[in-house]
C-alpha positions in Angstrom: 472.7 178.2 75.8 473.0 181.5 74.0 473.6 184.5 76.1 470.3 186.3 75.3 468.3 183.2 76.4 470.4 183.0 79.6 469.8 186.7 80.2 466.0 186.3 79.8 465.9 183.4 82.2 467.9 185.3 84.8 465.8 188.4 84.3 462.7 186.3 84.8 464.1 184.7 88.0 465.0 188.1 89.4 461.5 189.4 88.6 459.9 186.4 90.4 462.1 187.1 93.5 461.2 190.8 93.5 457.5 189.9 93.2 457.8 187.4 96.0 459.3 190.0 98.3 456.6 192.6 97.4 453.9 190.1 98.2 455.5 189.2 101.5 455.8 192.9 102.4 452.2 193.4 101.7 451.1 190.5 103.9 453.3 191.5 106.8 451.3 194.9 106.8 448.0 193.1 106.9 445.5 192.8 109.7 445.6 189.5 111.5 442.5 187.4 112.1 442.9 188.1 115.9 443.1 191.9 115.2 440.1 191.7 112.8 438.1 189.9 115.4 439.1 192.5 118.1 437.9 195.3 115.8 434.7 193.5 114.9 433.7 192.7 118.5 434.6 196.1 119.8 432.4 197.7 117.1 429.6 195.3 118.0 429.9 196.1 121.6 429.6 199.9 120.9 426.6 199.2 118.7 424.9 197.3 121.5 425.7 200.0 123.9 424.0 202.5 121.5 421.1 200.1 120.9 421.8 200.1 117.1 421.5 196.9 115.0 424.4 196.9 112.6 426.2 194.9 109.8 429.9 195.2 110.4 432.6 194.2 107.9 436.4 194.1 108.5 438.7 193.8 105.4 442.4 193.3 105.1 444.9 195.5 103.4 444.1 194.0 100.0 440.4 194.8 100.5 439.4 191.1 101.1 436.8 190.4 103.7 438.4 189.2 106.9 435.6 189.3 109.5 431.8 190.0 109.3 428.8 190.1 111.6 425.2 190.7 110.9 423.6 191.6 114.2 420.2 189.9 114.8 417.4 192.0 113.3 419.8 194.3 111.2 418.8 195.3 107.7 419.6 192.8 105.0 420.3 195.6 102.6 423.0 196.9 104.9 425.2 193.8 104.4 426.5 194.9 101.0 426.7 198.5 102.2 428.9 197.6 105.2 431.3 195.7 103.0 431.4 198.5 100.3 432.0 201.1 103.0 435.1 199.1 104.2 436.3 198.6 100.7 435.8 202.2 99.8 437.8 203.4 102.9 440.6 201.0 101.9 440.6 201.9 98.2 441.1 205.6 99.0 442.8 205.3 102.4 440.2 207.7 104.0 437.0 207.7 105.8 434.0 207.3 103.5 432.5 210.5 104.8 435.6 212.4 103.9 435.4 211.0 100.4 431.8 211.9 100.2 432.6 215.5 100.9 434.8 215.8 97.8 432.5 213.7 95.5 429.5 216.1 95.6 428.6 218.0 92.4 431.4 220.3 91.6 433.8 218.3 93.8 437.2 217.1 92.6 436.0 213.5 92.4 432.4 213.9 91.5 430.7 210.6 90.6 433.6 208.5 92.0 431.0 206.3 93.6 430.3 204.9 90.2 433.8 203.4 89.9 435.1 200.1 91.3 431.9 198.3 91.0 430.1 200.8 93.2 431.5 202.7 96.2 429.8 204.1 99.3 430.7 207.8 99.9 428.7 208.5 103.1 430.1 207.9 106.6 430.6 204.5 108.1 433.8 203.3 106.5 437.1 204.0 108.3 440.7 202.7 107.5 442.4 200.7 110.2 446.0 201.8 111.1 448.5 200.0 113.2 450.7 201.7 115.9 453.0 203.0 113.1 450.2 204.6 111.1 450.3 201.9 108.4 446.9 201.1 107.0 446.4 197.3 107.6 442.7 197.1 106.7 439.4 198.9 107.0 436.1 198.6 108.8 432.6 199.3 107.3 429.4 199.6 109.5 425.9 200.0 108.2 422.4 199.9 109.7 422.1 203.0 111.9 422.3 206.7 111.1 425.4 207.8 109.3 426.6 209.4 112.4 426.1 206.2 114.4 427.8 204.1 111.7 430.8 206.4 111.6 431.2 206.5 115.5 430.9 202.8 115.7 433.4 202.2 112.9 435.8 204.6 114.5 435.6 202.9 117.9 436.3 199.6 116.1 439.2 200.8 114.1 440.7 202.4 117.2 440.5 199.0 119.1 443.6 197.9 117.1 445.7 200.4 119.1 444.6 199.2 122.6 
């Protein structure tokens, strides 16, 4: 085998090894299904306490849906909004309400909600962080007022630390 062909094979093998290690690192910083359920059920309990019918979505670090509940009687239209709030919070690693403040006319990211297949830039999406401050997922809540959605999402996200 000539040396150039051997070099290419070795370089490809090294690349695969590096990619494999990167994927493993991403997965190890991901919310587990037990944690996702804890976040979801804590948020649901808070919604029940407040008397609000919510859709609640928990996504993993790669923005894939991990857990979801549609409370009986909650708005059908809020299903998509809850999921998009969670994805938006993860895509930009910030609460959706904070992103909304900088996406207003004249803001530094005006019209960003038109990107990524549609984002939600009003409150109710919150990143979920582990005890080291690493973002491991996000929660999105929709169905109440934006203040209720944000408060419920925050309570849910904080459940991971308890």
